[in-house]
Residue frames as qw, qx, qy, qz and C-alpha x, y, z in Angstrom:
[[0.511, -0.376, -0.178, 0.752, -56.56, -6.39, 68.75],
 [0.158, 0.945, 0.287, -0.018, -57.39, -2.71, 68.54],
 [0.581, 0.345, -0.013, 0.736, -54.85, -0.40, 66.92],
 [0.313, -0.818, -0.253, 0.410, -53.80, 2.59, 68.93],
 [0.446, 0.767, 0.074, 0.455, -52.87, 5.78, 67.10],
 [0.586, -0.449, -0.158, 0.656, -49.80, 7.44, 68.55],
 [0.185, 0.969, 0.151, -0.062, -49.92, 11.16, 68.09],
 [0.683, 0.026, 0.139, 0.716, -46.89, 12.63, 66.27],
 [0.050, -0.839, -0.132, 0.526, -46.15, 16.28, 66.55],
 [0.554, 0.831, 0.000, 0.044, -45.24, 18.48, 63.59],
 [0.137, -0.833, 0.537, 0.003, -41.77, 18.88, 65.10],
 [0.677, -0.219, 0.701, 0.053, -41.25, 15.11, 65.14],
 [0.754, 0.557, 0.347, 0.042, -42.37, 14.87, 61.49],
 [0.291, 0.921, -0.258, 0.030, -39.79, 17.51, 60.53],
 [0.381, -0.649, 0.659, 0.003, -37.12, 15.69, 62.50],
 [0.784, 0.088, 0.613, 0.048, -37.91, 12.38, 60.78],
 [0.637, 0.758, 0.129, 0.060, -37.81, 14.03, 57.35],
 [0.028, 0.896, -0.443, 0.005, -34.43, 15.58, 58.21],
 [0.585, -0.404, 0.703, 0.031, -33.05, 12.22, 59.20],
 [0.796, 0.399, 0.451, 0.053, -34.27, 10.62, 55.93],
 [0.438, 0.891, -0.110, 0.054, -32.62, 13.37, 53.95],
 [0.261, -0.767, 0.586, -0.001, -29.38, 12.88, 55.91],
 [0.748, -0.093, 0.654, 0.061, -29.44, 9.14, 55.17],
 [0.715, 0.645, 0.259, 0.077, -29.99, 9.78, 51.44],
 [0.181, 0.931, -0.314, 0.047, -27.14, 12.32, 51.32],
 [0.496, -0.570, 0.655, 0.022, -24.86, 9.88, 53.14],
 [0.812, 0.193, 0.543, 0.094, -25.61, 7.10, 50.67],
 [0.562, 0.819, 0.052, 0.098, -24.92, 9.42, 47.71],
 [0.079, -0.884, 0.459, -0.037, -21.64, 10.60, 49.27],
 [0.682, -0.318, 0.656, 0.061, -20.50, 7.03, 49.91],
 [0.787, 0.468, 0.385, 0.116, -21.23, 6.17, 46.25],
 [0.357, 0.916, -0.144, 0.113, -19.30, 9.20, 45.02],
 [0.331, -0.751, 0.571, -0.018, -16.35, 8.46, 47.32],
 [0.814, -0.028, 0.575, 0.076, -16.31, 4.86, 46.11],
 [0.680, 0.697, 0.176, 0.145, -16.15, 6.07, 42.48],
 [0.090, 0.932, -0.332, 0.115, -13.35, 8.51, 43.27],
 [0.589, -0.533, 0.607, 0.003, -11.42, 5.81, 45.15],
 [0.845, 0.239, 0.459, 0.135, -11.70, 3.41, 42.24],
 [0.507, 0.844, -0.018, 0.174, -10.45, 6.06, 39.84],
 [0.181, -0.860, 0.469, -0.091, -7.53, 6.83, 42.12],
 [0.750, -0.287, 0.594, 0.048, -6.60, 3.19, 42.49],
 [0.808, 0.526, 0.244, 0.108, -6.55, 2.87, 38.69],
 [0.327, 0.882, -0.274, 0.199, -3.57, 5.21, 38.70],
 [0.555, -0.659, 0.504, -0.061, -1.58, 3.23, 41.28],
 [0.367, 0.499, -0.767, -0.166, 1.27, 1.12, 39.86],
 [0.022, 0.080, -0.983, 0.165, 0.35, -2.55, 40.05],
 [0.376, 0.394, 0.660, -0.517, -3.38, -1.81, 40.28],
 [0.460, 0.548, -0.203, -0.669, -3.92, -0.46, 36.78],
 [0.908, 0.203, 0.359, -0.074, -4.93, -3.27, 34.40],
 [0.493, -0.289, 0.579, 0.581, -2.20, -4.53, 32.11],
 [0.533, 0.720, -0.031, -0.443, -2.18, -3.12, 28.57],
 [0.640, -0.116, 0.660, 0.377, -1.03, -5.46, 25.79],
 [0.467, 0.747, -0.129, -0.455, -0.24, -4.42, 22.22],
 [0.729, -0.020, 0.604, 0.322, 0.82, -6.60, 19.26],
 [0.351, 0.756, -0.251, -0.493, 2.31, -5.43, 15.95],
 [0.723, 0.030, 0.644, 0.247, 2.72, -7.76, 12.98],
 [0.392, 0.781, -0.207, -0.440, 4.21, -6.27, 9.81],
 [0.918, 0.150, 0.322, 0.173, 5.11, -8.92, 7.19],
 [0.541, -0.213, 0.386, 0.716, 8.16, -8.66, 4.99],
 [0.363, 0.862, 0.351, 0.037, 7.81, -5.53, 2.84],
 [0.590, 0.304, 0.082, 0.743, 9.79, -2.81, 1.08],
 [0.124, -0.859, -0.162, -0.469, 8.37, 0.12, 3.03],
 [0.733, -0.584, -0.085, 0.338, 11.34, 0.27, 5.37],
 [0.336, 0.859, -0.204, 0.327, 14.04, 2.93, 5.61],
 [0.777, -0.226, -0.213, 0.548, 17.54, 2.67, 7.06],
 [0.065, -0.997, -0.043, -0.011, 18.27, 6.10, 8.57],
 [0.726, 0.314, -0.149, 0.593, 21.76, 7.40, 7.73],
 [0.435, -0.512, -0.245, 0.699, 23.85, 9.77, 9.83],
 [0.235, 0.573, 0.298, 0.726, 23.31, 13.47, 9.20],
 [0.024, 0.081, -0.344, 0.935, 22.61, 16.82, 10.85],
 [0.135, -0.607, -0.782, 0.029, 19.32, 17.46, 12.61],
 [0.048, -0.611, -0.147, -0.777, 17.42, 20.73, 12.56],
 [0.267, -0.191, -0.665, 0.671, 16.99, 22.37, 15.94],
 [0.190, -0.714, -0.521, -0.427, 13.51, 23.61, 16.83],
 [0.044, 0.484, -0.301, 0.820, 13.45, 26.71, 19.00],
 [0.694, -0.492, -0.067, -0.522, 10.72, 25.39, 21.27],
 [0.954, -0.229, -0.152, 0.120, 13.06, 22.63, 22.44],
 [0.760, 0.026, -0.083, 0.644, 16.53, 24.13, 22.01],
 [0.217, -0.830, -0.181, 0.480, 15.83, 27.83, 22.55],
 [0.452, 0.869, -0.028, 0.199, 17.95, 30.54, 20.97],
 [0.632, 0.290, -0.345, 0.630, 21.63, 31.54, 21.27],
 [0.130, -0.549, 0.248, -0.787, 20.49, 34.24, 23.70],
 [0.627, -0.291, 0.461, -0.556, 18.42, 31.77, 25.76],
 [0.446, 0.256, -0.830, -0.215, 19.56, 28.22, 24.98],
 [0.785, -0.218, 0.345, -0.466, 17.64, 25.15, 26.13],
 [0.977, 0.166, 0.049, -0.126, 18.00, 21.38, 25.81],
 [0.388, 0.714, -0.562, 0.155, 21.75, 21.17, 26.36],
 [0.839, -0.441, 0.280, -0.154, 21.76, 18.19, 28.73],
 [0.005, 0.670, -0.730, -0.137, 25.10, 16.43, 28.76],
 [0.706, -0.037, 0.694, -0.132, 23.66, 12.92, 28.82],
 [0.150, -0.169, 0.772, 0.594, 24.45, 11.10, 25.53],
 [0.108, -0.265, -0.774, -0.565, 21.74, 11.44, 22.87],
 [0.090, -0.663, -0.664, 0.332, 19.40, 13.42, 25.14],
 [0.103, 0.921, 0.100, -0.362, 20.14, 17.09, 24.58],
 [0.702, 0.529, 0.060, 0.473, 22.54, 18.86, 22.21],
 [0.528, -0.477, -0.104, 0.694, 25.54, 20.67, 23.69],
 [0.180, 0.912, 0.091, -0.356, 25.65, 24.38, 22.78],
 [0.143, -0.646, 0.583, 0.473, 29.08, 23.96, 21.15],
 [0.352, 0.062, 0.886, 0.295, 27.60, 21.21, 18.95],
 [0.354, 0.739, 0.545, -0.175, 25.10, 23.60, 17.31],
 [0.347, 0.212, 0.340, 0.848, 25.28, 25.81, 14.25],
 [0.018, 0.646, 0.387, -0.658, 23.87, 29.35, 14.38],
 [0.456, 0.782, 0.395, 0.154, 22.15, 31.50, 11.74],
 [0.516, 0.429, 0.030, 0.741, 24.12, 34.27, 10.00],
 [0.148, -0.725, 0.016, -0.672, 22.57, 36.98, 12.16],
 [0.227, 0.197, -0.768, 0.566, 23.20, 34.95, 15.35],
 [0.506, -0.212, 0.178, -0.817, 19.56, 34.97, 16.37],
 [0.907, -0.036, 0.088, -0.409, 18.71, 31.29, 16.01],
 [0.458, -0.308, 0.822, 0.139, 20.11, 27.78, 16.13],
 [0.598, 0.391, -0.394, -0.579, 19.86, 26.03, 12.79],
 [0.929, 0.060, -0.346, -0.121, 21.17, 22.43, 12.89],
 [0.813, -0.497, 0.217, 0.212, 23.53, 20.21, 14.81],
 [0.078, 0.817, -0.509, -0.262, 27.18, 20.74, 13.88],
 [0.104, -0.349, 0.920, 0.143, 27.82, 17.01, 13.58],
 [0.484, -0.049, -0.756, -0.439, 26.15, 13.83, 12.45],
 [0.484, -0.137, 0.576, -0.644, 23.20, 12.37, 14.38],
 [0.150, 0.143, 0.972, 0.114, 20.92, 9.31, 14.13],
 [0.235, 0.656, 0.599, -0.394, 17.97, 11.67, 13.49],
 [0.061, -0.335, 0.394, 0.854, 18.72, 13.02, 10.04],
 [0.660, 0.480, 0.118, -0.566, 16.55, 13.34, 6.95],
 [0.348, 0.515, -0.723, -0.301, 18.89, 10.99, 5.08],
 [0.748, -0.094, 0.598, -0.273, 17.84, 7.37, 4.57],
 [0.190, 0.310, -0.822, -0.439, 18.23, 4.36, 2.29],
 [0.822, -0.019, -0.104, -0.559, 15.49, 1.93, 1.18],
 [0.001, 0.264, -0.960, 0.092, 15.63, -1.59, 2.58],
 [0.704, -0.221, -0.465, -0.489, 13.20, -4.47, 3.10],
 [0.137, 0.164, -0.848, 0.485, 12.27, -6.26, 6.28],
 [0.563, -0.499, -0.564, -0.341, 9.65, -7.44, 8.71],
 [0.051, -0.335, 0.570, -0.749, 8.77, -6.76, 12.29],
 [0.655, -0.419, -0.573, -0.258, 6.82, -8.67, 14.92],
 [0.209, 0.158, -0.653, 0.710, 6.42, -7.73, 18.54],
 [0.510, -0.657, -0.472, -0.291, 4.11, -7.83, 21.49],
 [0.183, 0.280, -0.520, 0.786, 4.41, -5.87, 24.72],
 [0.488, -0.651, -0.574, -0.098, 2.55, -5.91, 27.99],
 [0.075, 0.520, -0.276, 0.805, 2.61, -2.80, 30.13],
 [0.643, -0.515, -0.566, 0.039, 2.16, -3.84, 33.77],
 [0.540, -0.468, -0.248, 0.654, 4.67, -1.82, 35.76],
 [0.192, 0.922, 0.282, 0.184, 4.06, 1.95, 35.52],
 [0.148, -0.954, 0.256, -0.057, 7.10, 3.35, 37.31],
 [0.547, 0.539, -0.599, 0.228, 10.84, 2.66, 37.35],
 [0.717, -0.581, 0.311, -0.225, 12.35, 0.37, 39.95],
 [0.291, -0.511, 0.801, 0.114, 14.81, -2.42, 40.57],
 [0.296, 0.123, 0.932, 0.167, 12.48, -4.95, 38.91],
 [0.437, 0.234, -0.169, -0.852, 9.66, -4.92, 36.39],
 [0.583, 0.219, 0.764, -0.171, 6.74, -7.07, 35.37],
 [0.500, 0.668, -0.150, -0.530, 6.62, -5.53, 31.88],
 [0.758, 0.028, 0.624, 0.185, 6.96, -8.05, 29.06],
 [0.317, 0.708, -0.364, -0.515, 8.57, -7.80, 25.60],
 [0.734, 0.078, 0.639, 0.218, 8.67, -10.31, 22.74],
 [0.323, 0.847, -0.119, -0.406, 10.32, -8.64, 19.73],
 [0.656, -0.081, 0.573, 0.484, 11.95, -9.75, 16.49],
 [0.441, 0.821, -0.037, -0.361, 12.85, -7.89, 13.35],
 [0.696, -0.067, 0.541, 0.468, 14.63, -9.25, 10.28],
 [0.372, 0.893, 0.051, -0.250, 15.81, -7.05, 7.44],
 [0.780, 0.238, 0.192, 0.546, 18.36, -6.70, 4.66],
 [0.267, -0.741, -0.016, 0.616, 20.65, -3.67, 5.06],
 [0.410, 0.852, -0.113, -0.306, 21.78, -1.28, 2.35],
 [0.023, -0.635, 0.749, 0.188, 24.95, -3.36, 2.03],
 [0.724, 0.142, -0.586, -0.335, 23.03, -6.58, 1.39],
 [0.134, 0.165, -0.881, 0.422, 23.81, -8.06, 4.82],
 [0.570, -0.462, -0.580, -0.353, 21.03, -9.90, 6.62],
 [0.016, -0.316, 0.552, -0.772, 20.22, -8.65, 10.10],
 [0.565, -0.499, -0.633, -0.179, 18.08, -9.90, 12.96],
 [0.085, -0.394, 0.449, -0.798, 17.24, -8.04, 16.19],
 [0.602, -0.397, -0.685, -0.102, 15.71, -9.89, 19.14],
 [0.106, -0.384, 0.437, -0.806, 14.51, -8.50, 22.48],
 [0.618, -0.402, -0.648, -0.190, 12.84, -10.35, 25.36],
 [0.517, -0.413, -0.491, 0.567, 13.91, -8.34, 28.41],
 [0.028, -0.909, -0.221, -0.353, 12.59, -4.96, 29.55],
 [0.398, 0.238, -0.396, 0.793, 14.86, -2.42, 31.21],
 [0.347, -0.668, -0.644, 0.133, 13.21, -1.59, 34.54],
 [0.271, -0.842, -0.135, 0.446, 14.89, 1.78, 35.11],
 [0.528, 0.773, 0.060, 0.346, 16.19, 4.60, 32.93],
 [0.658, -0.114, -0.204, 0.716, 19.61, 6.12, 33.63],
 [0.160, -0.035, -0.031, 0.986, 18.60, 9.75, 32.94],
 [0.494, -0.042, -0.052, -0.867, 14.84, 9.71, 32.42],
 [0.669, -0.024, 0.619, -0.411, 12.03, 7.26, 33.32],
 [0.167, 0.151, -0.873, -0.433, 11.60, 4.08, 31.30],
 [0.695, -0.112, 0.024, -0.710, 8.18, 3.40, 32.90],
 [0.786, -0.191, 0.558, -0.186, 9.31, -0.08, 33.87],
 [0.390, -0.172, 0.778, 0.462, 10.57, -0.78, 30.37],
 [0.138, 0.447, 0.762, 0.448, 7.26, -0.68, 28.42],
 [0.123, 0.342, 0.218, -0.906, 5.25, 2.49, 27.82],
 [0.153, 0.473, 0.794, 0.349, 1.78, 2.76, 26.27],
 [0.024, -0.830, -0.477, -0.290, -0.31, 5.74, 25.19],
 [0.435, -0.746, -0.077, 0.498, 2.08, 8.53, 26.16],
 [0.394, 0.907, -0.104, 0.104, 3.93, 11.50, 24.64],
 [0.790, -0.348, 0.167, 0.476, 7.70, 11.03, 24.32],
 [0.600, 0.170, 0.249, 0.741, 10.69, 13.01, 22.98],
 [0.097, 0.743, 0.205, 0.630, 10.93, 16.65, 22.04],
 [0.064, -0.522, 0.360, -0.771, 10.29, 18.84, 25.06],
 [0.781, -0.421, -0.324, -0.328, 8.59, 16.10, 27.12],
 [0.338, -0.678, 0.588, -0.283, 11.67, 15.29, 29.18],
 [0.827, -0.086, 0.552, -0.060, 11.43, 11.65, 28.09],
 [0.806, 0.345, 0.374, 0.303, 13.84, 10.42, 25.42],
 [0.487, -0.072, 0.249, 0.834, 16.15, 12.22, 23.03],
 [0.136, 0.699, 0.253, -0.655, 15.21, 15.83, 22.29],
 [0.050, 0.328, -0.555, -0.763, 16.16, 15.90, 18.56],
 [0.030, -0.345, -0.897, -0.274, 13.20, 13.60, 17.93],
 [0.284, -0.353, -0.124, -0.883, 9.93, 15.58, 17.78],
 [0.397, -0.002, 0.657, -0.641, 7.30, 15.31, 20.48],
 [0.493, 0.053, -0.682, -0.537, 5.07, 12.43, 19.41],
 [0.768, -0.222, 0.293, -0.525, 2.29, 10.26, 20.72],
 [0.193, 0.322, -0.926, -0.046, 3.54, 6.70, 21.29],
 [0.809, -0.176, -0.223, -0.514, 0.88, 4.02, 21.25],
 [0.941, -0.323, 0.079, 0.061, 3.31, 1.38, 22.44],
 [0.429, 0.744, -0.449, 0.246, 7.06, 1.43, 22.99],
 [0.882, -0.454, -0.026, 0.122, 9.84, -0.06, 25.03],
 [0.111, 0.782, -0.600, 0.129, 13.44, 0.13, 26.18],
 [0.973, -0.172, 0.107, -0.108, 14.89, -3.35, 26.26],
 [0.312, -0.604, 0.701, 0.215, 18.01, -5.48, 26.23],
 [0.876, 0.402, 0.129, -0.233, 18.52, -7.39, 23.00],
 [0.625, -0.256, 0.582, 0.453, 20.83, -9.05, 20.52],
 [0.484, 0.732, -0.201, -0.436, 21.89, -8.04, 17.01],
 [0.757, -0.024, 0.594, 0.271, 22.78, -10.75, 14.50],
 [0.357, 0.728, -0.320, -0.490, 24.48, -10.06, 11.13],
 [0.615, 0.400, -0.630, -0.256, 24.51, -12.82, 8.55],
 [0.877, -0.206, -0.420, -0.105, 23.62, -15.32, 11.24],
 [0.601, 0.057, -0.495, 0.625, 26.41, -14.29, 13.64],
 [0.397, -0.845, -0.334, 0.128, 25.77, -12.66, 17.00],
 [0.492, 0.452, -0.089, 0.738, 27.66, -9.35, 16.81],
 [0.089, -0.398, 0.309, -0.859, 26.12, -7.42, 19.74],
 [0.490, -0.447, -0.744, 0.078, 24.72, -8.89, 22.94],
 [0.320, -0.608, -0.449, 0.571, 23.24, -6.84, 25.80],
 [0.199, 0.228, 0.317, 0.899, 22.38, -4.15, 23.28],
 [0.189, 0.439, 0.419, -0.772, 20.09, -1.26, 24.25],
 [0.064, 0.317, 0.744, 0.584, 17.05, -1.34, 21.93],
 [0.219, 0.384, 0.371, -0.817, 14.35, 1.35, 21.79],
 [0.046, 0.288, 0.812, 0.505, 11.22, 0.71, 19.78],
 [0.248, 0.356, 0.371, -0.821, 8.10, 2.86, 19.30],
 [0.149, 0.522, 0.746, 0.386, 4.81, 2.51, 17.50],
 [0.081, -0.479, -0.246, 0.839, 4.02, 6.21, 17.16],
 [0.444, 0.818, 0.266, -0.249, 2.07, 8.72, 15.12],
 [0.736, 0.455, 0.164, 0.474, 3.85, 9.51, 11.87],
 [0.338, -0.818, 0.036, 0.464, 6.78, 11.92, 12.24],
 [0.327, -0.285, 0.546, 0.717, 8.30, 11.89, 8.72],
 [0.502, 0.525, -0.075, -0.683, 6.94, 13.36, 5.54],
 [0.912, 0.304, 0.270, -0.060, 6.19, 11.03, 2.62],
 [0.717, -0.109, 0.398, 0.562, 9.08, 9.93, 0.41],
 [0.409, 0.644, 0.382, 0.522, 8.03, 12.29, -2.35],
 [0.138, -0.952, -0.028, -0.270, 8.43, 15.15, 0.13],
 [0.270, 0.699, -0.544, 0.377, 11.93, 14.15, 1.20],
 [0.790, -0.275, -0.531, 0.133, 11.14, 11.86, 4.12],
 [0.120, 0.549, -0.339, 0.754, 11.91, 14.79, 6.40],
 [0.433, -0.392, -0.704, 0.404, 11.81, 14.36, 10.19],
 [0.082, -0.760, -0.272, -0.585, 9.44, 17.16, 11.11],
 [0.047, 0.275, -0.513, 0.812, 9.41, 19.45, 14.13],
 [0.023, 0.258, 0.854, -0.452, 7.03, 18.98, 17.05],
 [0.332, 0.454, 0.278, -0.779, 4.53, 21.57, 15.84],
 [0.449, 0.345, -0.525, -0.635, 4.21, 19.80, 12.50],
 [0.087, -0.076, 0.992, -0.051, 3.58, 16.26, 13.72],
 [0.396, 0.410, 0.689, -0.449, -0.20, 16.59, 13.91],
 [0.457, 0.586, -0.201, -0.638, -0.29, 17.71, 10.29],
 [0.257, 0.299, -0.880, -0.264, 0.75, 14.19, 9.25],
 [0.844, -0.099, 0.105, -0.517, -1.47, 11.14, 9.24],
 [0.868, 0.199, -0.454, -0.005, -0.74, 7.50, 9.86],
 [0.719, -0.637, 0.276, -0.014, 1.62, 5.56, 12.11],
 [0.569, 0.604, -0.543, 0.128, 5.22, 4.42, 11.97],
 [0.892, -0.429, -0.026, 0.137, 7.44, 2.01, 13.87],
 [0.152, 0.843, -0.484, 0.179, 10.87, 3.21, 14.97],
 [0.951, -0.222, -0.081, 0.200, 13.59, 0.69, 15.80],
 [0.145, 0.886, -0.342, 0.277, 16.68, 2.32, 17.31],
 [0.893, -0.242, -0.149, 0.349, 19.89, 0.67, 18.47],
 [0.005, 0.969, -0.216, 0.119, 22.02, 3.51, 19.87],
 [0.595, 0.437, -0.579, 0.345, 25.74, 3.05, 20.54],
 [0.416, -0.521, 0.477, -0.573, 25.03, 1.83, 24.06],
 [0.604, -0.015, -0.797, -0.002, 25.49, -1.55, 25.74],
 [0.654, -0.616, 0.025, -0.438, 23.89, -2.64, 29.03],
 [0.485, 0.303, -0.728, 0.379, 26.37, -3.80, 31.67],
 [0.552, -0.447, -0.655, 0.259, 26.18, -4.84, 35.32],
 [0.295, -0.369, -0.275, 0.838, 27.06, -1.26, 36.28],
 [0.292, 0.736, 0.289, -0.538, 24.58, 0.34, 33.90],
 [0.680, 0.702, 0.192, 0.093, 24.56, 1.58, 30.28],
 [0.469, -0.552, 0.361, 0.587, 27.97, 2.17, 28.70],
 [0.447, 0.722, -0.244, -0.468, 28.97, 3.68, 25.32],
 [0.525, -0.161, 0.778, 0.305, 29.72, 1.10, 22.59],
 [0.367, 0.381, -0.423, -0.735, 29.40, 1.54, 18.83],
 [0.846, 0.190, 0.401, -0.295, 26.94, -0.90, 17.24],
 [0.308, -0.332, 0.756, 0.474, 28.93, -3.25, 14.96],
 [0.660, 0.524, 0.209, -0.496, 26.66, -2.74, 11.94],
 [0.626, -0.015, 0.646, 0.436, 29.25, -3.78, 9.36],
 [0.413, 0.792, 0.399, 0.205, 27.87, -0.99, 7.13],
 [0.493, -0.245, 0.086, 0.830, 30.54, 1.42, 5.93],
 [0.203, 0.881, 0.251, -0.346, 29.65, 5.01, 5.14],
 [0.622, 0.750, 0.019, 0.226, 31.14, 6.94, 2.18],
 [0.057, -0.880, 0.425, -0.204, 33.88, 8.30, 4.50],
 [0.564, 0.318, -0.747, 0.151, 34.99, 4.72, 5.19],
 [0.179, -0.236, 0.706, -0.643, 33.75, 4.71, 8.79],
 [0.223, -0.290, -0.928, -0.067, 31.32, 2.09, 10.10],
 [0.404, -0.538, -0.180, -0.718, 27.87, 3.42, 10.95],
 [0.142, 0.185, -0.800, 0.552, 27.76, 3.18, 14.78],
 [0.419, 0.155, 0.561, -0.697, 24.01, 2.84, 15.22],
 [0.026, 0.301, 0.865, 0.401, 20.91, 1.25, 13.71],
 [0.291, 0.357, 0.345, -0.818, 17.81, 3.35, 13.13],
 [0.056, 0.220, 0.857, 0.462, 14.97, 1.82, 11.10],
 [0.406, 0.218, 0.212, -0.862, 11.60, 3.28, 10.13],
 [0.153, 0.265, 0.931, 0.198, 8.75, 0.95, 9.19],
 [0.293, 0.068, -0.104, -0.948, 6.11, 2.86, 7.27],
 [0.692, -0.153, -0.535, -0.460, 3.91, -0.24, 6.89],
 [0.274, -0.393, 0.685, -0.548, 3.07, -1.14, 10.49],
 [0.300, -0.053, -0.940, -0.153, 0.92, -4.10, 9.42],
 [0.565, -0.547, -0.533, -0.312, -1.71, -5.38, 11.85],
 [0.064, 0.299, -0.550, 0.777, -1.93, -3.69, 15.23],
 [0.609, -0.505, -0.544, -0.281, -4.08, -5.07, 18.02],
 [0.510, -0.213, -0.578, 0.600, -4.44, -4.29, 21.71],
 [0.228, -0.786, -0.467, 0.333, -5.10, -1.44, 24.08],
 [0.345, 0.123, 0.184, 0.912, -4.50, 1.57, 21.86],
 [0.134, 0.610, 0.363, -0.692, -6.17, 4.93, 22.17]]
C-alpha cells in the first residue's frame, strides 16, 4: 500500500501546538488543584489523621505540689489600670479588676489581690504519671471521638496517698473550645483565648480536658471531677531560681518540658460544670483545706507519638 502525504499548513501546525500546550496546562492545573484539595481536606474535622501521644514518667521525686498564692499580672494579657484587659467573669479564666493590686504610682497592675492556683509557691512531693491520648475530633460538639487513658499516683505534702484517673474526654468547653476534649500541638493560655489567662502562653504538645476521679488513701473522694492535663514547654524556672511561673515573653527562654495536672474546684454535672471545692484533705497554715490540686512533673519520662 502506498502512503499518501497529507499536506498540513503552517496555520494547522500552530493550532496543533496550541492544543498540546493547552492539554499540558490543564494537566498541571488538575495536579495543583488535587494537591490543594488534599491539603484543605486535612484541615477538616474527621478527615485529619488521628494524633496519639503517650507519656510514661515512673515514680520520682521531681514533682511539685503547687500551693495557693498571688499571681503576677503581665501587661500584655491584663493591660493597665488605664486600659484593663483580661477581666472575663468566667471562673479561673480572667481576673476581675477589683481582684488586682496596683503599683504605687497607679500605672500598672502588679499581682492578684487573692490566692490563686498559679502561684510561685510549691512543696516537693513524689509520684508517677502515665497517660495516652488520641486526638481525633478537632472541634467542640455534643460528642467526641477523642480518647484519654490517664492515671497519676502521688504522695501529698501531708503524707496522704492520692490517685487520679481519667478515661472520658469533655467534648465541649463552657467558655472556650476544648477541641473535642484532646488538643495536640497548639498554643494555650495567656492571651490565646484558650484556658486560664494567669498561666503564660505556652506550646502544648498534648493536653486534655476530661472527667475523672480523685482517690485519697484508697477512698473515692471526688467523682465527675474536671481534670486538665498538659504536656507543654517548660514554664517554670529551675528550683534554684525559685520555681517561678514566668510570663509569656519569658517562656521561650526556658528549655525542656513539663506536665501540668490541674483539678480546679469544678465538678461536671448533667447541666454542665458547677463550682465545687476539691476535697484534697490538705490543710493550709490558715486551717483551710486547699480547694484544688495543681501538680507539676518536671521529669516527663518517656514521650512517644505525634509531637512537633
